[in-house]
C-alpha positions as CSV (number, residue, x, y, z in Angstrom):
1,M,0.1,-0.4,0.0
2,S,1.3,3.1,-0.7
3,A,2.0,6.8,1.1
4,D,-0.6,8.5,-0.2
5,T,-3.5,5.3,-0.1
6,D,-2.4,5.6,3.9
7,V,-3.1,9.3,4.4
8,E,-5.9,8.8,2.4
9,N,-7.3,6.3,4.3
10,L,-6.6,8.0,7.3
11,R,-8.3,10.7,6.5
12,R,-11.5,9.1,5.7
13,A,-11.6,6.4,8.6
14,G,-8.7,7.1,10.7
15,R,-9.2,7.6,14.6
16,I,-7.9,10.9,15.9
17,V,-7.6,11.4,19.8
18,I,-6.8,15.1,21.1
19,V,-5.8,15.0,24.6
20,G,-6.3,18.4,26.4
21,A,-9.8,20.1,25.7
22,S,-7.8,23.2,25.4
23,L,-7.5,26.5,23.1
24,A,-4.9,24.5,20.9
25,G,-7.0,21.3,21.3
26,L,-10.3,22.9,19.6
27,R,-8.3,24.9,17.0
28,A,-6.5,21.7,15.9
29,A,-10.2,19.7,16.0
30,E,-11.5,22.3,13.9
31,T,-8.4,22.5,11.6
32,L,-8.5,18.7,11.2
33,R,-12.5,19.1,9.9
34,D,-11.3,22.0,7.6
35,E,-8.6,19.8,5.5
36,D,-11.2,16.9,5.3
37,F,-10.7,14.4,7.9
38,T,-14.2,12.5,8.1
39,G,-12.7,10.0,10.4
40,P,-13.9,9.6,14.3
41,L,-12.1,12.4,16.5
42,T,-12.7,11.7,20.4
43,M,-11.2,15.3,22.5
44,I,-10.3,13.9,25.9
45,G,-10.7,17.0,28.8
46,D,-9.4,16.5,33.0
47,E,-11.9,19.3,33.3
48,P,-15.7,19.1,32.7
49,Y,-16.0,22.3,30.2
50,E,-15.4,22.5,26.7
51,P,-12.4,24.7,25.8
52,Y,-12.5,28.4,27.5
53,D,-10.2,31.3,27.2
54,R,-7.8,31.4,30.0
55,P,-6.2,35.3,29.6
56,P,-9.5,37.0,31.3
57,L,-9.5,34.7,34.2
58,S,-6.8,36.9,35.8
59,K,-8.1,40.4,33.8
60,Q,-11.7,40.9,33.1
61,A,-13.1,37.9,35.1
62,L,-11.5,39.0,38.4
63,L,-12.4,42.4,37.9
64,G,-16.0,41.6,37.6
65,R,-16.2,43.0,33.8
66,A,-16.9,39.3,32.8
67,R,-18.1,36.0,34.5
68,A,-15.4,32.8,34.4
69,E,-18.3,30.3,33.1
70,D,-19.2,33.1,29.8
71,T,-15.3,32.6,28.6
72,A,-16.1,29.4,26.8
73,L,-14.0,29.9,23.3
74,P,-16.2,30.6,20.1
75,R,-16.6,27.9,17.9
76,R,-15.1,28.5,13.9
77,R,-17.0,25.6,12.9
78,E,-18.8,22.0,13.8
79,I,-16.2,19.6,14.4
80,D,-18.1,16.5,15.3
81,A,-16.3,14.7,18.0
82,E,-16.9,12.6,21.1
83,W,-16.3,14.7,24.0
84,R,-15.0,12.7,27.1
85,L,-14.7,15.7,29.3
86,G,-14.2,15.6,33.4
87,V,-11.9,12.2,33.4
88,A,-8.1,12.8,33.1
89,A,-5.4,10.8,30.5
90,V,-4.0,8.9,33.5
91,G,-1.4,6.9,30.7
92,L,-0.5,6.3,27.3
93,D,0.5,2.8,25.9
94,R,2.1,3.4,22.6
95,D,2.5,-0.5,21.4
96,A,-1.6,-0.8,22.0
97,K,-2.0,2.4,20.3
98,Q,-4.4,3.1,23.3
99,V,-4.7,6.2,26.2
100,R,-5.6,5.1,29.8
101,L,-8.4,7.5,31.3
102,A,-8.7,7.5,35.1
103,N,-12.0,5.7,35.2
104,G,-10.4,2.9,33.8
105,D,-11.5,3.1,30.2
106,T,-9.4,3.0,26.9
107,V,-9.1,5.1,24.0
108,S,-7.8,3.7,20.8
109,Y,-6.1,6.0,18.2
110,D,-4.5,6.0,14.7
111,R,-2.8,9.6,15.7
112,L,-2.8,11.3,18.7
113,L,-2.5,14.6,19.4
114,I,-1.4,16.0,23.0
115,T,-2.3,19.4,24.1
116,T,-2.7,19.1,27.9
117,G,-1.2,22.5,28.6
118,T,0.0,23.7,32.5
119,R,-1.2,23.7,35.7
120,A,-0.6,26.3,38.2
121,R,2.1,25.5,40.6
122,P,0.5,25.0,44.1
123,W,2.2,26.1,47.1
124,I,5.0,24.1,48.6
125,H,3.5,22.9,51.8
126,P,0.0,21.2,51.1
127,D,-1.6,21.7,54.4
128,E,-1.2,25.3,54.3
129,A,-2.4,25.2,50.6
130,A,-5.4,23.5,52.1
131,L,-6.3,26.3,54.2
132,D,-9.6,28.5,53.3
133,G,-8.0,31.8,51.8
134,V,-5.2,30.3,49.7
135,F,-5.7,30.1,46.0
136,V,-3.7,29.3,42.6
137,L,-5.5,30.9,39.6
138,R,-5.4,28.7,36.2
139,T,-8.4,27.4,35.9
140,R,-12.2,28.4,35.4
141,D,-12.9,27.0,38.7
142,D,-10.3,28.9,40.4
143,S,-11.9,32.3,39.2
144,V,-14.8,31.6,40.4
145,R,-13.6,30.4,43.8
146,L,-10.8,33.6,44.1
147,N,-13.7,35.8,42.5
148,R,-16.0,35.0,45.3
149,K,-13.9,35.2,48.3
150,L,-12.6,38.8,46.6
151,T,-16.3,40.2,47.3
152,G,-16.9,38.1,50.5
153,G,-15.2,41.8,52.2
154,V,-11.7,40.8,52.3
155,S,-9.5,43.4,53.5
156,R,-5.6,42.8,52.7
157,V,-4.4,39.9,49.4
158,L,-1.3,38.8,49.5
159,V,0.3,37.5,46.2
160,I,3.1,35.6,46.1
161,G,5.2,35.9,43.0
162,A,5.6,38.8,40.6
163,G,5.6,37.5,37.2
164,F,2.6,38.1,34.7
165,T,-0.3,36.2,36.5
166,G,0.4,37.8,39.9
167,S,1.3,41.3,38.9
168,E,-2.5,41.0,36.8
169,V,-3.8,39.6,39.8
170,A,-2.0,42.4,41.9
171,S,-3.6,45.1,39.7
172,A,-7.2,43.9,39.6
173,C,-7.0,43.9,43.4
174,R,-5.8,47.3,43.7
175,E,-8.5,48.3,41.3
176,R,-10.8,46.8,43.1
177,G,-9.6,49.0,46.4
178,L,-8.3,46.0,47.9
179,E,-4.7,46.3,50.2
180,V,-2.0,44.1,48.6
181,T,1.1,42.9,49.3
182,V,3.0,41.7,47.0
183,A,6.3,39.1,47.8
184,E,8.7,38.5,45.1
185,R,12.0,36.2,45.7
186,G,13.5,38.1,42.8
187,P,14.5,42.0,42.6
188,A,11.8,43.1,40.8
189,P,8.6,42.3,39.3
190,L,8.5,40.7,35.5
191,V,12.6,39.8,36.2
192,G,12.3,36.2,34.9
193,A,10.5,37.8,31.4
194,L,12.1,40.9,30.9
195,G,15.1,41.2,33.1
196,G,15.9,43.9,35.7
197,V,16.2,47.2,33.6
198,V,12.6,46.4,32.7
199,G,11.8,45.0,36.0
200,A,12.5,48.5,37.5
201,V,10.3,50.2,35.9
202,A,7.2,47.9,36.8
203,D,8.5,48.1,40.3
204,R,7.9,51.7,40.5
205,L,4.7,51.0,38.6
206,Q,3.3,49.0,41.2
207,R,4.7,51.1,44.5
208,R,2.9,54.1,42.6
209,K,-0.5,52.1,42.4
210,G,-0.3,51.8,46.1
211,V,1.3,47.8,46.1
212,D,3.5,47.0,49.4
213,L,5.9,45.7,47.1
214,R,8.8,43.3,48.8
215,C,11.3,42.3,46.5
216,G,13.9,39.9,47.6
217,I,11.5,38.4,50.2
218,S,9.9,34.8,49.9
219,V,7.0,33.6,52.0
220,T,8.0,31.1,54.8
221,A,4.8,30.1,55.9
222,L,1.0,30.4,55.7
223,E,-0.6,30.1,59.2
224,G,-4.3,29.7,59.7
225,D,-7.0,29.9,62.5
226,Y,-8.1,26.9,64.9
227,V,-11.0,26.4,61.9
228,G,-8.4,26.4,58.6
229,R,-8.7,30.0,57.7
230,L,-5.8,31.9,56.8
231,R,-4.4,34.4,58.9
232,R,-1.2,35.7,58.8
233,A,2.0,34.8,56.3
234,H,5.4,34.6,57.6
235,L,8.4,36.2,55.4
236,S,11.6,35.0,55.0
237,D,13.3,39.0,56.5
238,G,11.4,37.5,60.1
239,S,8.4,39.9,59.5
240,A,4.6,38.4,59.4
241,I,1.6,40.1,58.1
242,E,-2.3,39.9,58.5
243,V,-3.9,38.5,55.7
244,E,-7.2,37.0,54.5
245,V,-6.4,35.9,51.0
246,A,-3.1,34.4,49.3
247,V,-2.8,34.0,45.5
248,V,0.3,31.8,44.6
249,S,1.8,32.9,41.7
250,L,4.7,30.7,41.1
251,G,4.6,29.7,37.4
252,A,3.6,26.9,35.9
253,V,4.0,22.9,35.6
254,R,3.9,21.0,32.6
255,N,1.0,18.7,32.3
256,T,3.2,15.6,31.4
257,D,3.1,13.7,34.6
258,W,0.6,11.4,32.7
259,L,3.2,10.3,30.3
260,A,5.3,8.4,32.9
261,G,6.7,4.8,31.3
262,S,5.6,5.8,27.8
263,G,8.8,6.1,26.4
264,L,8.4,9.5,25.3
265,A,10.8,12.4,25.6
266,A,8.5,14.6,28.4
267,G,9.5,15.6,31.5
268,P,9.0,18.9,33.4
269,R,10.3,21.1,30.9
270,G,7.6,19.1,28.3
271,I,7.3,17.4,25.5
272,A,9.8,17.4,23.5
273,C,8.8,17.7,19.5
274,D,10.4,18.6,15.9
275,A,9.4,21.7,13.9
276,G,6.5,19.5,12.7
277,C,5.2,18.9,15.7
278,R,6.2,15.4,16.0
279,V,7.1,13.8,19.0
280,F,10.5,12.7,19.9
281,D,10.6,9.4,21.9
282,V,13.5,9.0,25.3
283,N,15.9,7.8,22.2
284,G,15.8,11.0,20.1
285,I,13.9,9.0,17.4
286,V,10.8,11.0,16.4
287,T,7.6,9.5,16.5
288,D,4.9,9.9,13.1
289,D,1.8,9.0,14.9
290,I,2.2,11.2,18.0
291,Y,2.1,15.3,17.6
292,A,2.2,17.8,20.5
293,A,1.4,21.6,20.8
294,G,0.6,24.2,22.9
295,D,2.3,25.1,26.2
296,V,3.1,21.3,26.9
297,A,5.3,21.3,23.7
298,R,9.0,22.2,23.4
299,S,10.3,22.4,19.5
300,P,13.3,23.9,18.0
301,H,13.6,27.5,16.3
302,P,15.9,28.3,13.8
303,L,16.4,31.9,15.4
304,F,17.1,31.1,18.6
305,D,19.9,28.8,17.5
306,Y,17.8,25.7,17.2
307,Q,17.6,25.4,21.4
308,F,14.2,23.8,22.6
309,L,11.3,26.7,22.6
310,S,8.8,26.2,25.6
311,L,5.9,28.9,25.1
312,E,3.1,29.9,27.1
313,H,1.5,31.8,24.6
314,W,-2.3,32.1,23.2
315,G,-0.8,32.8,19.8
316,N,1.1,29.9,19.8
317,A,-1.1,27.8,21.0
318,V,-3.2,28.5,18.1
319,E,-0.5,28.4,15.5
320,Q,1.2,25.6,16.9
321,A,-2.3,23.4,16.8
322,E,-3.3,24.3,13.3
323,I,0.3,23.1,12.2
324,A,0.1,19.9,13.9
325,A,-3.5,19.0,13.0
326,H,-2.5,19.8,9.0
327,N,0.5,17.3,9.4
328,M,-1.5,14.8,10.9
329,I,-3.3,14.2,8.3
330,C,-0.5,14.6,5.0
331,A,2.4,12.8,3.4
332,G,5.6,14.1,4.2
333,T,6.0,15.9,1.7
334,K,3.2,18.0,2.3
335,R,4.0,18.9,5.7
336,L,4.6,22.2,7.6
337,P,7.1,23.6,9.8
338,H,5.4,25.4,13.1
339,L,8.6,28.7,13.0
340,W,5.9,30.9,15.1
341,L,7.5,33.9,16.3
342,P,7.0,34.5,20.2
343,M,4.7,37.0,21.5
344,F,3.3,37.7,24.5
345,W,1.0,40.7,26.0
346,S,0.1,41.7,29.7
347,S,-2.7,44.9,30.8
348,Q,-1.4,45.7,33.9
349,F,-1.1,49.1,36.4
350,G,-2.7,50.6,33.7
351,I,-0.1,50.1,31.3
352,N,-0.6,47.4,27.9
353,I,2.9,44.9,28.3
354,K,3.5,43.5,24.6
355,S,6.7,41.5,23.7
356,V,8.2,39.7,21.0
357,G,11.0,37.3,20.4
358,V,12.9,36.1,23.7
359,P,13.7,38.4,26.0
360,S,15.0,35.8,28.4
361,L,18.1,35.2,25.8
362,G,19.3,38.5,25.3
363,D,22.7,39.7,26.5
364,Q,22.5,43.3,26.1
365,L,19.5,46.0,26.2
366,V,18.8,49.4,24.1
367,V,15.4,51.7,24.4
368,P,15.2,53.6,21.2
369,Q,11.8,54.7,21.7
370,G,10.3,56.3,24.7
371,T,11.9,56.6,28.0
372,L,12.0,53.9,31.3
373,A,11.4,57.0,33.5
374,E,7.9,57.3,32.1
375,A,7.2,54.0,31.5
376,R,6.1,54.4,27.8
377,F,8.9,53.1,25.8
378,V,10.4,50.0,23.5
379,A,13.2,48.3,25.0
380,V,14.9,45.9,22.0
381,Y,17.2,43.2,23.7
382,G,20.2,41.8,21.6
383,F,22.5,38.4,21.5
384,R,25.8,37.9,20.0
385,G,25.2,41.0,18.1
386,R,21.8,40.2,16.7
387,V,18.0,41.7,17.5
388,I,16.7,38.8,19.5
389,A,13.5,40.4,21.2
390,A,11.6,43.7,21.8
391,A,9.0,44.3,24.9
392,S,7.0,47.6,25.2
393,F,5.1,49.6,27.6
394,D,2.4,51.4,26.1
395,G,4.4,51.2,22.6
396,A,2.8,48.0,21.3
397,K,2.4,49.9,17.3
398,W,6.4,49.1,17.2
399,L,6.4,45.4,17.8
400,D,5.3,44.3,14.1
401,F,8.7,46.1,12.7
402,Y,10.4,44.2,15.8
403,G,9.3,40.9,15.0
404,Q,10.7,42.3,11.4
405,Q,14.0,42.8,12.7
406,I,14.2,39.5,14.5
407,A,13.0,37.5,11.5
408,A,15.4,39.1,9.3
409,G,18.4,38.9,11.9
410,A,18.8,42.5,12.0
411,P,22.1,43.5,13.4
412,F,22.3,44.5,17.3
413,P,22.7,47.3,18.5
414,P,19.7,48.7,15.7
415,E,21.7,50.5,12.7
416,Y,18.9,53.6,12.6
417,G,19.0,56.6,14.9
418,T,16.2,57.0,17.8
419,V,12.9,58.0,16.5
420,D,11.0,59.6,19.1
421,R,12.0,63.2,20.3
422,R,11.6,62.2,23.8
423,T,14.1,59.4,23.8
424,V,16.9,59.7,25.8
425,A,19.8,57.9,23.5
426,L,21.1,54.8,25.6
427,D,24.6,52.9,25.0
428,P,23.8,49.1,25.2
429,V,23.2,47.7,28.9
430,D,23.2,44.5,30.5
431,P,19.2,43.9,30.6
432,A,20.4,42.3,34.1
433,F,18.4,38.9,34.1
434,P,18.6,37.0,37.3
435,D,20.6,33.8,37.6
436,P,18.2,30.9,36.3
437,H,19.4,28.7,38.7
438,L,17.9,30.9,41.8
439,P,14.3,30.7,42.6
440,T,12.4,33.5,41.1
441,H,9.5,33.2,38.5
442,G,10.4,31.9,35.2
443,P,9.5,33.4,32.0
444,T,6.8,33.0,29.7
445,V,9.0,31.9,26.7
446,T,11.7,29.4,27.8
447,L,14.4,27.9,26.4
448,T,15.0,24.3,26.9
449,G,18.2,23.3,25.5
450,H,19.0,21.2,22.1
451,S,18.4,17.6,23.2
452,P,14.8,16.1,23.5
453,N,15.8,13.5,26.0
454,E,18.0,16.2,27.7
455,R,21.3,14.8,26.9
456,R,23.3,17.1,24.8
457,V,23.5,16.9,20.9
458,E,23.6,18.9,17.9
459,F,20.6,19.7,15.6
460,V,21.9,20.6,12.2
461,P,19.3,22.4,9.8
462,S,18.5,20.9,6.1
463,H,19.7,22.8,3.4
464,A,17.5,21.2,1.1
């Protein structure tokens, strides 16, 4: 039987299973149907809800401007799928081509797409995490519970971690008129994602908005009262603060635990796959029937030394899911690479923050538009003499231009002069990223090395 016949049979009657009823999972399913896949399609999700949008949960929903239950993702088309919701995948048998579910069922596949994404990193002490008043914010149910608590008359909120999500939570709480303390182990908010130079701007913004910001400080213990309600937080400087709500915002954990023993290159950094979204096994051999997309996937990118990138980005989840779906039902010669340029945005304390590229890879920084002092600027990051990323505070109109510069491998520092008369020209400076081995919140774009199975190898791009 020819390869073309195999692909045609797969399109007509193959069984495709998507584990992860997420944004990536839904967009992949829609793409499969758009590209004339007519076989049975199964969607598996551990939550009881069909795919919903997560960014509003730390923004509009937390401000009471949208209900968490109204964040369902719009459908681009009907997908005619069997939905297995509220039951998690707990194992994968690659020989039998079956996904094992928590209820004991198995689901067979001819092609498998993994879009299980991430979950919020929990508080380190389980007994303290179980206190009434301790929250994480990742799911729709998390948002509902936190919003209900915040409207119940609390006076002070503690946010543990000043990454993007933690800073958005702090911003929403201040907008609601609540007293907020933010404890951040790093030297400034957003430092893991954008570096200390830009983080210092975020530091000033938060303090001006009335946040009790404590950097270089960690929470050592959460204390409850006799009925299990949070009442006090103890900090590493020996102080303690009275709080009724603590939001733990210490980054994300990739949902790969269920793949233990499967033989796939899956671990805490994500699932390693090639540029066509095909998953590697632990020996670095690419599979042809298992694919990954979205936050859980990591794949090589030619603009960033072919290091594997793990991206926690809305746009990446959509783009990668569409590429994965296309490649699942195509012959090899028609497959496409996923080479999406990382982008991210956040709204906090009245400022719109956007980035393009991989700021955390940068070893130099310059500000060609605006000024850091006014918190309205574009910062451009360089790496080994070329533009590698840009981040803007209320300067998003420039990001498309810098995306083009990154894609073109433009030299750094930029060859053009500043184009904003308010700009004070800066020589390149160290962006001041913290030591990646120190405990702090991480970037939303993570470089995870070259090897799909954690052993170093060298990937050589094809020139065919």
